MITOR-582641 format. One record per residue: x, y, z of N, C-alpha, C, O in turn. Coordinates in steps of 0.2 Angstrom, whole numbers, plus 5000, padded with zeros to 4 digits. Example, Ala and Ser with C-alpha at 12.3 -4.5 7.8 and 13.67 -1.06 7.14 Angstrom:
BEGIN
506649725039506249785039506649845039507149835042/506449895035506849955036506450005039506750065040/
This chain:
BEGIN
510650085018510450015020509949995015509949935013/509350035014508850015010509049995003508849945000/509450035000509650024993510149964993510049924988/510549954998510949894998510549834999510649784995/510049825003509649775003509249754997509149704995/509049814994508649804987509149764982508849724978/509749784982510249754977510249684978510349644974/510249664985510349594986509649554985509649504982/509049584987508449554986508249544978507949494977/508449594974508249584967508749574962508749604957/509249534964509849514960509949444961509749414966/510449424957510649354959510949344966511249394968/510849284968511149274975511849284975512249254971/512149324980512849344980513049334988512749304992/513649364989513949364995513549395001513449375006/513249454999512749485004512149435006511949435012/511949405001511349355002511649295007511249285011/512249275006512449225010512549245017512449205022/512849305018512949335025512249345029512249335035/511749355025511049365028510649305029510149305033/510849255025510449195025510249165032509749145033/510749155037510649135043510049175047509649145051/510049235046509549275049508849265046508349275050/508849245040508249225037507949165040507349155041/508349115042508149055045507849075052507349045054/508149125055507849145062507149175061506749165064/507149215056506549255054505949205052505349205055/506149155048505649105047505449065053504849045053/505849045057505649015063505249055068504649035070/505349115069504949165073504249175070503749175073/504249175063503549185060503149115061502549125062/503449065060503148995061502848995068502248975070/503249015073503049015080502449065081502049045085/502449125078501949165078501249145076500749155078/501349105070500749075067500449015070499849005070/500848975074500648915076500048905081499648865079/500048955085499448955090498748965086498248935088/498748995080498149005076498048945072497448925072/498548915069498448865065498248795069497848755067/498448795075498348735080497648745083497348705086/497348805082496648815085496748835092496148845096/497348845095497348875102497048945103496748955107/497248985098496949045097496549055091496649025086/495949085092495449085086495349155084495249205089/495349175078495249245076494449265077494049215077/494449325078493749345080493349365074493649405069/492749345073492349355067491949425068491549425073/492049465064491649535065490949525062490849485058/490549575064489849565062489749595055489249595052/490249625052490249645045490849615041491349595045/490849615035491349585031492049625032492049685032/492549585031493249615032493649595026493749535024/493849645022494349635016495049655018495149715021/495549615017496249625018496549635012496549595008/496949685011497349705005498049705008498249745012/498549655006499149655008499649625003499549614997/500249615006500849585001501249535006501149535012/501649505002502049455006502849475005503249435007/502949535002503649565002503649625005503149665006/504249645007504349705010504449755004504649744999/504249815006504249865000503649874997503149834998/503549934993502949954990502749904984503149884980/502049894984501849854978501149884975500949864970/500949944979500349974976499749964980499149964978/499849934987499249914991498749974992498149974991/499050034994498650094996498150114991497650134992/498450134985498050154979497450104978496850114976/497650034979497049984978496549984983495949984982/496750004989496350014995495850064993495250064994/496150124991495650184989495150164984494650184984/495450124979494950104973494450064976493850074975/494550014981494049974984493550014988492949994987/493750064992493350104995492850134991492250134992/493050164985492650194981492150144977491550164976/492450094976492050034972491450014977490850014975/491650004983491049984988490550034989489950024990/490750094989490250154990489850154984489250164984/490050134978489650134972489150074972488650074969/489350024976488949964977488449974982488049924984/488450034985487950044990488150034997487750035002/488750014998489049995005489250065008489350115005/489450055015489750105019490350085021490450055027/490950085017491550065019491950105025491850165025/492350065028492850105033493550075032493550015030/494050105032494750085031495150085038495050125042/495450025039495950025044496650025042496849995037/497050055046497750065044498250055050498050085056/498750025050499250025055499550095057499750105062/499550135052499850205053500650195053500950235058/500950155049501650145050502050215049501850255045/502550225054502850285054502550345058502850395060/501950335061501650375065501750355072502050315074/501450395077501450385084500850365087500750375093/500350345084499650335086499750275091499450275097/500150225090500150165094499550125093499350105087/499350095099498750045098498150085096497750055092/498050145097497450185095496850155098496850135104/496250165094496250185088496050265087495750295092/496350295082496250365081495950375074496250345069/495450415073495150425066495650485063495750535065/495950465057496350505053495950565050495350545048/496250615049495950675045496450705040497050695041/496250735035496650765030497150815033497750825031/496950855039497350905042497750875048498050915051/497650815049498050785055498850775053498950765047/499250785058499950785057500150715055500050665059/500450705049500650635047501150605051501150545052/501550645055502050615060501650585065501950545069/501050605066500650565072500250505069500250455072/499850515064499450465061499750425056499450365054/500350445053500650405047500450445041499850465040/500850435036500750475030500250445025499850475022/500150375025499650345021498950355024498450375020/498850355030498150365033497950445031497350455030/498450485032498350555031498150565024497650605022/498450535019498350535012497650505010497250535007/497450445013496850415012496250465015495750465012/496350485021495850525024495650585019495050615019/496150615016496050675012495750655005495450695002/495750595003495450574997494850534997494450544993/494750505003494150455003493550485007493650525011/492950465004492350495007492050435012491550415012/492550415017492350365022492850375027493450395026/492750345033493150355039493850305038493750255035/494350335040495050295041495250295048495350345051/495250235051495450225058496150195058496350155054/496550225063497250215063497450185070497150205075/497850125070498050095076498250025075498049995071/498750005080498949935079498449885082498449825080/497949905086497449865089496849865084496449905084/496949815079496449815073495749795076495249825073/495649755081495049745083494649805086494049815085/495049845090494749905092494549955087494049985087/495049955082494950005076494249975072493850015070/494149915071493649885068492949905072492449925069/492949895078492349915082492249985082491650005082/492750025082492550105081492250115074491750155074/492450085069492250095062491450065062491050105059/491350015065490649985065490250035069489650045067/490450055074490150105078489950165074489450205076/490350185069490250245065489750225059489550275055/489550165059489050145054489350105048488950095043/489950095048490250055042489949985042489949955047/489849965036489549895035490049845031489849795030/490549875030491149835027491749865028491849925028/492249825030492949855032493449835027493449775025/493949875026494549865022495149875026495249925029/495649825027496249835031496749845026496949805021/497149905026497649915022498249885025498549905030/498549825022499049785025498649735030498149755033/499049685032498749645037498649565035498349525039/498949545029498949475028499249435033499149375034/499749465037500149425042499849435049500149415054/499249475049498849485055498349435056497949425052/498349395062497849335062497349345067496949305068/497249405071496749415076496049415073495649395077/495949445067495349455064495249405059495649395054/494649375059494449325053494249375047493949425048/494449355041494349395035493949355030493949295030/493549395027493049365022493349365015493149325010/493849415013494149415007494849445007494949495011/495349405004496049425004496249444997496149404993/496649504997496949514990497649524991497849564996/498049494988498749494988499049534982498949514976/499449584983499649634978500349614977500749614982/500549604971501249584969501549634964501149654959/502149654965502449704960502649654954503049614954/502349674948502449634942503149624940503349574937/503549684940504249684938504649644943505149604941/504649664949505049634954504849564957505249524959/504249554957503949484959504149474966504049514970/504449414967504649394974505449394975505649364979/505749434970506449444971506849374971506749334966/507349364975507749304975507449244979507749194979/506849254981506449204984506649184991506349134993/507049224994507249215001506749255006506549305004/506749235012506449265017506849325020507449325019/506549375023506949435026507449405031507249355035/508049435032508249495028508649475021508849525018/508749415020509149395014508749405008509049415002/508149405008507649415003507049465005507049475011/506649475000506049525002505449485005504949525007/505449425006504849385007504649385015505149375019/504049405016503849395023503549325024503549295030/503249295019502949225019503149195013503449215008/503049125013503149085007502749105001502149125002/502949104995502549114989501949064989501449084985/501949014993501348974993500749004996500148984995/500849064999500249105001499849124996499249134997/500049124990499649144984499049094983498549114980/499149034986498648984985498048994989497548954988/498149034995497649035000497249104999496749105003/497449144996497049214995496549204990496549164986/496049254990495549254985495649284978495449264973/496149324978496349354972497049384973497249414978/497449374967498149404967498049464962497849454956/498249524964498249584959499049594957499449614962/499249594951499849604949499949674946499549694942/500349714950500449784948500949794943501549784945/500849824937501349834932501449774928501249714929/501949784923502149734918502549684922502949694926/502549624919502949564922502549504922501949504922/502849454924502549384924502049374930501549344928/502249394936501849384941501849314943502149274940/501549294949501549224951501149174947500649204944/501249114947500849064943500449034949500749004954/499749034948499349004953498648984950498548994944/498248954954497648924952497048974952496648974948/497049014958496549064959496649124954497149134951/496149164954496049224949496649274950496849284956/496949294944497449344944497249404940496949394934/497249464943497049524940497649564939498149564942/497649614934498249654932497949724933497449744931/498449764936498249834936498849874935499449854935/498749944934499349984934499150054938498550064938/499650094940499550154943499650214938500150214935/499150254938499150304933499050374936498650374941/499350424933499250494936499350534930499850534926/498950584929498950624923499050704924499050744919/498950724930498950794932499450804938499350774943/499850854937500250874943499850934947499550974944/499850924953499550974958500151014961500550984964/500051074961500451114965500451094973499851084975/500951104977500951074983500451104988500151074992/500251164987499651194990498951194987498551224989/498951144982498351134978498051194975497451194973/498451244974498151304970498151304963497851344960/498451244960498451244953498551174951498951134954/498351154945498451084942498651094935498451144931/499151054932499251054925499350984923499450934927/499250974916499350904913500050884914500550924912/500150824916500850794916501250804910501850824909/500850784904501250784898501350854895501650864890/501050914899501250974897501851004900502051064899/502150974905502750994908503351004904503450964899/503651054905504351064901504851084906504751124910/505451054905506051074909506151024914505750984916/506751014916506950964921506750974928506551034929/506650924932506450934939506850894943507150844941/506850904950507050864955506450814957505950844959/506550754956506050704958506150674964506750644965/505750674969505850644976505350594977504750594975/505550534980505050484982505250444988505850424989/504850454994505050415000504450355000504050365005/504450314996504050254995504350194995504950194994/504050134995504350074995504750054989505250014989/504550084983504850064977504950134973504550144969/505450174975505450244972505550234964505350284961/505950184962506050174955505450174951505450204945/504850154953504250144949504050224948503850234942/504050264953503850334952504350364947504050404943/504950364948505450394944505350374936505350414932/505250304935505150284929504550304925504550324919/504050314929503350344927503450414924503250434919/503850454928503950524926504350524920504250564915/504850484919505250484913504950454907504950484902/504450404908504050384903503550434900503350434894/503350484905502950534903503250594899502950644897/503950584899504350634895504750684899505050734897/504750674906505050724910505750704911505950644911/506250754911506950744913507050754920506850814923/507250704924507250714931507950704934508350664931/508050734940508550714944508350674950507950704954/508550614951508150564956508450584963509050584964/507950584968508150584975507750534978507150544980/507950474980507650424983507750424991508250434993/507150424994507150415002506850355004506550325000/506950335010506750275013505950285014505650335014/505650225013504850225014504650255021504950245026/504150305020503850335026504350385029504350405035/504850415025505350455027505050515030504550545028/505350535036505150595040505550655037506150665039/505250695032505650755029505750815034505350825038/506350845033506450915035506550955029506750935024/506451015030506451065024507151065021507251065015/507651055025508351055023508450995018508950995014/508050945019508150885015507950895008508250855003/507550945007507350965000507551024997507351054992/508151055000508451114998508951094993509551104994/508751084987509251064982509451124978509251174978/510051114975510351164971510051164964509851114961/510151214960510051214953509351254951509251264946/508951264956508351304955507851274951507351304949/507851204951507351164947506751154952506751164958/506151144948505551124952505651054955506051024953/505151044960505150984963504550944962503950974962/504550884960503950844959504050784964504550744964/503550764968503550714973502850674972502450694968/502850614976502250574976501750614981501950654985/501150584980500650614985500750594992500650634997/501050534993501250515000501750565003501750575009/502250584999502750635001502450705003502550735007/501950724998501650784999501250805005501350855008/500950755008500550765014501050785020500850815025/501750765019502250775025502650845023502950865027/502550875017502950925015502550995014502851045012/501850995015501451055014501651115018501551165016/501951105024502051155028502751185026502951245029/503151155022503751185020503751245015503251245011/504251285015504251335010504751315004505351325005/504451284999504851244994504851284987505151264983/504451334987504451374980504051334975503451314976/504351314970504051274964504051204965504451164963/503551184969503451114971502751084969502251114970/502751024967502150984964502150914966502650884968/501550884966501450814968501050784962500650814959/501050714962500750684957500250624960500550574962/499650644960499150584963499150534958499150544952/499050474960498950414956498350374957498050384963/498050344953497450304954497550234951498050224946/497150184953497250114951496850114944496250134944/497150074939496750064933496849994931497449964931/496349954931496349884929496449874922496249914918/496749814920496849794913496349744912496149704916/496149734905495749684903495049684907494849744908/494849624909494249624913494349624921493949594924/494949644923495149644930494649674935494449644940/494449734933493949774937493249734938493049724943/493049704932492449674932492449604936492049584940/493049574936493149514940493149524947492849484951/493549574949493549594957492849614959492649594964/492449654955491749674957491349614958490949614963/491449564953491049504954491149464960490749444964/491849464962492049424968491749464974491549424979/491849524974491649564980490849554981490649544987/490449554976489749554976489549484979489149474983/489949434977489849364979489949354986489649324990/490549384988490749384996490249425000490049395005/489949484998489449515002488849475002488549475007/488649444997488049404997488049345002487649325005/488749315002488849265006488749285014488649235018/488849345015488849365022488149395023487949425028/487649385018486949415019486949485020486549515023/487449525016487449595016487449615009487949645007/486949595005487049614998487149694997486849735000/487449704991487649774990486949814989486549794985/486849874992486349914992485749894997485249934997/485849845001485349825005485349875011484949865016/
């Protein structure tokens, strides 16, 4: 189903698009009804005592939000802040929460992305659909700035800074709303955020506000049990490449561009693996994403590796975002380092 939808979303409008178009109209209506009480002032978002940064997208599927969230958390730490991260924990069983994620927590409970972030970040990661409760927990832990991984379509909390992440190659697809297209909102949303970050090569959206460019880079393969690391460009021999992320093709293409010969195995985003799903023939090593690795560490897979990636900005993108963040923090009278 996922692959079928992607063919519709990122190709010329066809019969599949026509069949799904009426449902897109219904989705648009429901989204409008959801937003209306907030836009009319009937419901008012709650302002937190600390700044809130929201990182999100307006398309279904992966754009690179979570690596950018991890970069932001590290950046804010460097600026003297005490950040905390909020996540819905998609694919997990936490529900409203909030629950603080940890590196050794079962991803089936807290979600794969929170488990991955908790293992990487030197700051608390709070999981749950009740973002206000999660925010209060983080503030109670001493956090003086919060980052929401996803949440552009969440209206309960007032935010101080919004970052919209766009896949540079895929953009906004065929321009239609779900399910006929990948859009959750109109592309006009780019006009209201503080910054658009375009991930990877491609045109990206045209807009008046700042646009930064980034790419995801990874140069070392880690053995699944973290007992060994090797340079990606030193790998020799073919591998089974697996990816259960929003855009598996990006991961596969990255491995091929690094010189690996791969056999592709794409799974749905947040896929709940069983060991038998990864028992491939041929005796080849397995290379997976870090998000997949947190769900597969208990398996007996033999020669299995994962590739952590990090955000790398192009040109002056990093300096631009740091400048904007500092201005936002000052406007809330919480200057970096105070």
